[in-house]
C-alpha positions in Angstrom: -28.7 11.8 -49.5 -28.5 11.7 -45.7 -32.1 11.6 -44.4 -35.5 10.4 -45.7 -38.5 11.9 -43.9 -41.7 9.9 -44.2 -45.0 11.5 -43.4 -48.2 9.4 -43.8 -51.2 11.7 -44.7 -54.8 10.9 -44.0 -57.4 13.7 -44.1 -54.9 16.2 -42.9 -55.9 19.3 -44.9 -55.9 21.4 -41.7 -52.4 20.6 -40.7 -50.2 19.2 -43.5 -48.9 22.6 -44.8 -47.7 23.5 -41.3 -46.1 20.2 -40.8 -44.3 20.3 -44.2 -43.2 23.9 -43.6 -41.5 22.9 -40.4 -39.5 20.4 -42.4 -38.6 22.8 -45.2 -37.4 25.3 -42.5 -34.9 22.9 -41.1 -31.3 24.0 -40.6 -30.2 20.6 -42.0 -31.0 20.6 -45.7 -29.7 17.2 -47.1 -33.0 15.3 -47.0 -35.9 14.1 -49.1 -39.5 14.5 -47.8 -41.8 11.6 -48.7 -45.5 12.3 -48.4 -47.8 9.3 -48.6 -51.5 10.0 -49.1 -53.4 7.1 -47.4 -56.7 7.4 -49.2 -57.7 10.8 -47.9 -61.2 12.0 -48.7 -60.5 15.7 -48.1 -58.2 18.0 -50.0 -55.0 16.6 -48.7 -53.9 15.1 -52.0 -54.4 18.4 -53.8 -52.4 20.2 -51.1 -49.6 17.6 -51.5 -49.4 18.2 -55.2 -49.1 21.9 -54.7 -46.3 21.4 -52.1 -44.4 19.0 -54.5 -44.3 21.8 -57.1 -42.5 24.3 -54.7 -39.6 22.1 -53.6 -37.7 19.4 -55.5 -37.0 17.5 -52.3 -40.6 16.6 -51.9 -41.8 13.2 -53.2 -45.5 12.4 -53.1 -47.3 9.1 -53.5 -51.0 8.1 -53.2 -52.5 4.8 -52.3 -55.8 3.3 -51.1 -56.4 3.6 -47.4 -54.4 1.0 -45.5 -53.6 2.8 -42.3 -50.6 4.6 -41.0 -48.5 1.4 -40.8 -49.1 0.7 -44.5 -48.3 4.3 -45.4 -45.0 4.3 -43.4 -44.0 1.1 -45.0 -44.5 2.6 -48.5 -42.4 5.5 -47.4 -39.6 3.2 -46.3 -39.7 1.4 -49.7 -39.4 4.7 -51.5 -36.6 6.1 -49.2 -33.1 6.7 -50.4 -31.5 8.3 -47.4 -28.9 6.9 -45.1 -31.3 7.5 -42.2 -35.1 7.6 -42.0 -37.4 9.5 -39.6 -41.2 9.6 -39.3 -43.4 12.6 -38.7 -47.2 12.5 -38.2 -49.0 15.0 -40.5 -50.7 17.0 -37.7 -47.4 17.4 -35.8 -44.4 19.6 -36.5 -40.7 19.7 -35.7 -38.2 22.3 -34.4 -35.7 24.0 -36.7 -32.7 21.9 -35.5 -34.6 18.6 -35.3 -32.8 16.9 -38.1 -29.4 18.6 -37.4 -29.4 17.5 -33.8 -30.4 13.9 -34.5 -28.0 13.5 -37.4 -25.0 15.0 -35.6 -25.6 12.8 -32.6 -25.9 9.7 -34.8 -22.7 10.5 -36.8 -20.7 11.6 -33.7 -21.4 8.3 -31.9 -21.8 6.0 -34.9 -25.3 5.2 -33.6 -28.0 3.2 -35.4 -30.7 5.1 -33.5 -30.8 8.7 -32.4 -33.6 10.0 -30.2 -34.6 13.4 -28.9 -37.3 14.7 -26.5 -40.8 15.8 -27.4 -43.5 18.2 -26.3 -47.2 18.0 -26.4 -49.5 20.9 -27.5 -52.9 20.4 -26.1 -55.8 23.0 -25.8 -53.5 25.9 -26.2 -50.9 24.7 -23.7 -47.5 23.2 -24.3 -46.3 20.3 -22.0 -42.6 19.5 -22.3 -41.7 15.8 -21.9 -37.9 16.2 -21.3 -37.2 12.8 -19.8 -34.2 11.7 -21.9 -30.6 12.5 -21.0 -27.6 12.9 -23.2 -26.3 9.4 -23.2 -25.0 6.6 -25.5 -26.3 3.1 -25.1 -24.9 -0.3 -26.1 -27.4 -2.8 -27.4 -28.0 -4.5 -24.1 -28.2 -1.1 -22.2 -30.7 0.2 -24.7 -33.0 -2.9 -24.5 -32.8 -2.8 -20.7 -33.8 0.9 -20.8 -37.0 0.1 -22.7 -38.0 -2.2 -19.8 -36.9 -0.1 -16.8 -38.1 3.3 -18.0 -34.7 4.9 -18.3 -35.7 6.3 -21.7 -39.1 8.0 -22.1 -41.8 5.5 -23.1 -43.2 7.6 -25.9 -39.9 8.1 -27.7 -38.9 4.4 -27.2 -42.1 3.0 -28.6 -43.5 5.8 -30.8 -42.5 6.1 -34.4 -41.5 9.8 -34.2 -38.8 11.9 -32.5 -36.0 9.5 -33.7 -33.6 8.9 -36.6 -33.0 5.3 -37.7 -30.2 3.9 -39.9 -32.2 2.8 -42.9 -30.1 -0.3 -43.6 -31.3 -1.8 -40.3 -34.8 -1.8 -41.7 -34.0 -3.0 -45.3 -31.4 -5.7 -44.3 -33.6 -7.2 -41.6 -36.9 -6.8 -43.3 -38.4 -4.7 -40.5 -41.7 -3.0 -41.3 -44.6 -1.7 -39.4 -47.1 -4.6 -39.0 -50.4 -3.9 -40.7 -52.4 -6.8 -39.3 -53.0 -5.3 -35.8 -55.5 -2.7 -34.8 -53.2 -1.2 -32.1 -49.5 -1.0 -31.1 -48.0 -1.3 -34.5 -45.4 1.4 -33.4 -44.5 -0.7 -30.3 -44.1 -3.9 -32.3 -42.0 -2.1 -35.0 -39.6 -0.8 -32.4 -39.4 -4.1 -30.5 -38.5 -5.9 -33.7 -35.8 -3.3 -34.4 -34.2 -3.6 -30.9 -31.9 -6.6 -31.5 -30.2 -5.0 -34.5 -29.4 -1.6 -32.8 -25.7 -1.9 -31.9 -25.6 1.6 -30.5 -28.3 4.2 -29.6 -27.9 7.8 -28.5 -30.4 10.0 -26.7 -30.4 13.8 -26.0 -32.4 16.3 -24.0 -33.1 18.5 -27.1 -36.9 19.1 -27.5 -37.3 18.7 -31.3 -40.7 17.2 -31.9 -44.2 18.6 -31.1 -47.3 16.3 -30.9 -50.3 18.4 -31.7 -53.7 17.9 -30.3 -56.4 20.4 -31.0 -58.7 19.1 -28.3 -58.6 16.8 -25.3 -60.7 14.1 -27.1 -57.7 13.4 -29.3 -56.0 11.9 -26.3 -58.9 10.0 -24.8 -61.3 9.3 -27.6 -62.6 5.7 -27.7 -60.4 4.4 -24.9 -63.3 2.3 -23.5 -65.9 -0.1 -24.9 -65.7 -3.8 -25.6 -64.0 -3.7 -29.1 -61.4 -1.1 -27.9 -60.4 -3.1 -24.8 -60.3 -6.3 -26.7 -57.9 -4.8 -29.2 -55.8 -3.4 -26.4 -55.5 -6.9 -24.8 -54.7 -8.5 -28.2 -52.0 -5.9 -28.7 -50.5 -6.6 -25.3 -50.3 -10.4 -26.1 -48.5 -9.7 -29.3 -46.2 -7.1 -27.8 -44.8 -9.5 -25.1 -44.4 -12.4 -27.6 -42.4 -10.0 -29.8 -40.3 -8.9 -26.7 -39.4 -12.5 -26.0 -38.5 -13.1 -29.6 -36.4 -9.9 -29.7 -34.5 -10.7 -26.5 -33.7 -14.2 -27.7 -32.4 -12.8 -31.0 -30.2 -10.4 -29.0 -29.0 -13.2 -26.7 -30.5 -11.4 -23.7 -33.4 -13.6 -22.8 -31.9 -15.4 -19.8 -30.7 -12.1 -18.4 -34.0 -10.2 -18.8 -36.9 -12.7 -18.6 -37.6 -11.8 -15.0 -37.9 -8.1 -15.9 -40.2 -9.1 -18.7 -42.4 -11.1 -16.3 -42.6 -8.1 -14.0 -43.7 -5.9 -16.9 -46.2 -8.5 -18.0 -47.7 -8.4 -14.5 -48.0 -4.6 -14.6 -49.7 -4.9 -18.0 -52.1 -7.5 -16.7 -53.1 -5.2 -13.8 -53.5 -2.2 -16.1 -55.8 -4.3 -18.3 -58.0 -5.1 -15.3 -58.5 -1.3 -14.8 -59.4 -1.0 -18.5 -62.0 -3.8 -18.2 -63.5 -2.3 -15.0 -63.9 1.1 -16.8 -65.1 -0.3 -20.1 -68.8 -0.1 -19.5 -69.1 -3.7 -20.8 -71.7 -6.3 -19.7 -70.8 -9.1 -17.3 -70.5 -11.6 -20.2 -68.3 -9.2 -22.2 -66.1 -8.7 -19.2 -65.7 -12.4 -18.7 -64.7 -12.7 -22.4 -62.1 -9.9 -21.9 -60.7 -11.6 -18.7 -60.3 -14.8 -20.7 -58.3 -13.0 -23.3 -56.2 -11.2 -20.6 -54.9 -14.6 -19.3 -52.6 -14.6 -22.4 -50.7 -11.6 -21.0 -49.6 -13.3 -17.7 -49.1 -17.0 -16.7 -48.4 -18.9 -13.6 -44.9 -19.5 -14.9 -44.2 -15.7 -14.9 -45.4 -15.5 -11.3 -43.3 -18.4 -10.3 -40.3 -16.7 -11.9 -41.0 -13.6 -9.8 -41.2 -15.6 -6.7 -44.3 -13.8 -5.4 -46.1 -15.5 -2.5 -48.9 -14.5 -0.2 -51.9 -12.9 -1.9 -50.2 -13.4 -5.3 -50.4 -17.2 -4.8 -54.2 -17.0 -5.4 -53.6 -15.4 -8.8 -51.0 -18.1 -9.7 -53.6 -20.8 -8.7 -56.3 -19.2 -10.8 -54.1 -19.2 -13.8 -53.0 -22.8 -13.3 -56.6 -23.9 -12.9 -57.8 -21.7 -15.8 -60.4 -20.2 -13.4 -61.9 -16.9 -14.4 -63.9 -16.8 -11.2 -60.8 -17.1 -9.0 -58.9 -14.6 -11.1 -61.7 -12.0 -10.8 -62.0 -12.7 -7.1 -58.3 -12.0 -6.7 -58.5 -8.8 -8.8 -61.4 -7.6 -6.7 -59.4 -8.2 -3.5 -56.4 -6.3 -5.0 -58.6 -3.3 -5.9 -60.1 -3.3 -2.4 -56.7 -3.4 -0.9 -55.6 -0.4 -2.9 -58.7 1.5 -1.8 -58.0 0.8 1.9 -54.5 2.1 1.4 
């Protein structure tokens, strides 16, 4: 069997049949479709049972609710294909999705094959055609994840890609279940050191479906949400350092990582400002955000001038100085 398709299902009675049908309509037919019910409370499981009866390539499994990461991991453990791909149950794929990804992987002997995606939101389709037709070595691919050469969503998302399954099984790579956010990013970062060759193409094969704008913006503020975002960023950059060291690329790329850490730190400040939190809650969030950037990172970047104040605040562990510096930076941006 060439490809295992894993779809985690949670309360997807409105969309699961459309998603599955887009898979059954594929021009590439040598696949198994693994549906993992993650403790749905609607009729998803009954629909899955009906779907299993109409096509022998469909495999279904039910478990207690453990989150999308847990469901994908179960799918990986059940998979028998040479390659594995993940689809979310409310999304769907184009007719040549599997054929395009598989042919590119085989043609270039690639461990990872990536296509482009589109977004369906409020009746409108937005094409995100950022990837070019290109083959990457390991170091080129890892660099591209930091410099933006490859589209962020397809790099760090779990979908719109085909992965050689042996990379996951031989290196014990799974989606982490212990984090509230960014399990997709962490999974992909952990995978990076083992990808000898990756290939991207400009074929739009995957559609992210949102039936309303709230799907994109729901619960992006508030103390708990921002706290989880900061915690995720801390883990992500620790995982990046570990992955780069495993790949033997840390010395070459640590300055680039420091630059990205700084951007993440500044983005967190914007989140905190828009969070609607109390002063004491904001202070707590700023304390957590210090884990994202350190004075050592700033020293590595060689930033002087106004940046020196941030470096000093981090060295002295001063939330007051750090917030004063961030306020000055926001004022500077407004003046511009």
